[in-house]
C-alpha positions as CSV (number, residue, x, y, z in Angstrom):
1,M,10.4,4.0,11.9
2,I,12.4,5.8,9.3
3,D,12.3,9.6,9.6
4,S,13.2,11.0,6.2
5,K,12.9,10.1,2.5
6,S,16.7,9.9,2.2
7,E,16.9,7.6,5.2
8,H,14.1,5.5,3.7
9,K,15.9,5.2,0.4
10,K,19.2,4.3,2.2
11,H,17.5,1.6,4.2
12,L,15.8,0.2,1.1
13,I,19.1,0.1,-0.8
14,E,20.8,-1.7,2.1
15,K,18.0,-4.3,2.1
16,I,18.1,-4.8,-1.6
17,S,21.9,-5.2,-1.6
18,K,21.6,-8.2,0.8
19,I,19.2,-10.1,-1.5
20,N,20.7,-13.1,-3.2
21,D,17.5,-14.6,-4.8
22,K,17.5,-13.8,-8.5
23,N,13.7,-14.0,-8.7
24,I,13.3,-11.4,-6.0
25,I,15.8,-9.2,-7.7
26,D,14.1,-9.5,-11.0
27,E,10.7,-8.7,-9.4
28,I,12.2,-5.6,-7.7
29,Y,13.6,-4.5,-11.0
30,R,10.3,-5.0,-12.7
31,L,8.5,-2.9,-10.0
32,L,11.1,-0.1,-10.3
33,E,10.5,0.0,-14.1
34,V,6.9,0.9,-13.5
35,D,6.4,4.7,-13.8
36,I,4.0,5.0,-10.8
37,E,3.4,8.8,-11.2
38,N,2.2,8.3,-14.8
39,S,0.2,5.1,-14.3
40,V,-3.4,5.2,-15.2
41,Y,-5.7,2.9,-13.2
42,Q,-8.7,1.3,-14.9
43,T,-11.6,0.6,-12.6
44,N,-14.6,-1.6,-13.4
45,T,-18.2,-0.7,-12.5
46,E,-18.1,-2.6,-9.2
47,Q,-14.9,-0.8,-8.1
48,K,-16.3,2.6,-9.1
49,K,-19.4,1.8,-7.0
50,S,-17.3,0.8,-4.0
51,I,-15.3,4.0,-4.4
52,Q,-18.5,6.1,-4.5
53,E,-19.9,4.3,-1.4
54,A,-16.6,4.9,0.5
55,R,-16.6,8.6,-0.4
56,Q,-20.2,8.9,0.8
57,Q,-19.2,7.2,4.1
58,I,-16.4,9.7,4.6
59,K,-18.8,12.6,4.0
60,E,-21.1,11.2,6.6
61,G,-18.3,10.6,9.1
62,A,-18.7,6.9,9.0
63,T,-15.0,6.2,9.4
64,L,-12.8,4.3,11.9
65,S,-9.7,5.6,13.6
66,E,-6.5,3.7,13.0
67,K,-6.8,2.3,16.5
68,E,-10.3,1.1,15.9
69,A,-9.5,-0.4,12.5
70,N,-6.5,-2.3,14.0
71,K,-8.7,-3.6,16.8
72,E,-11.2,-4.9,14.2
73,I,-8.5,-6.5,12.1
74,D,-7.0,-8.2,15.2
75,E,-10.4,-9.5,16.2
76,W,-11.0,-10.8,12.6
77,L,-7.6,-12.5,12.5
78,E,-8.3,-14.3,15.8
79,K,-11.3,-16.1,14.3
């Protein structure tokens, strides 16, 4: 695991520098052009309903720990 933001950036730059596929490079460039901090996400009615349900579940304590979630995912993938 990478410890700091600067180490994370360094690792990312190293990985990008080894890429030779133009399509991947173009896609990375496209992603970097997106101004994430200023992005506005549009949600539809169904998504808004799901978000509200999730918030209610959190308020009620109906959540899973990371370990429990990973276990459920592993069980689902085995099917």
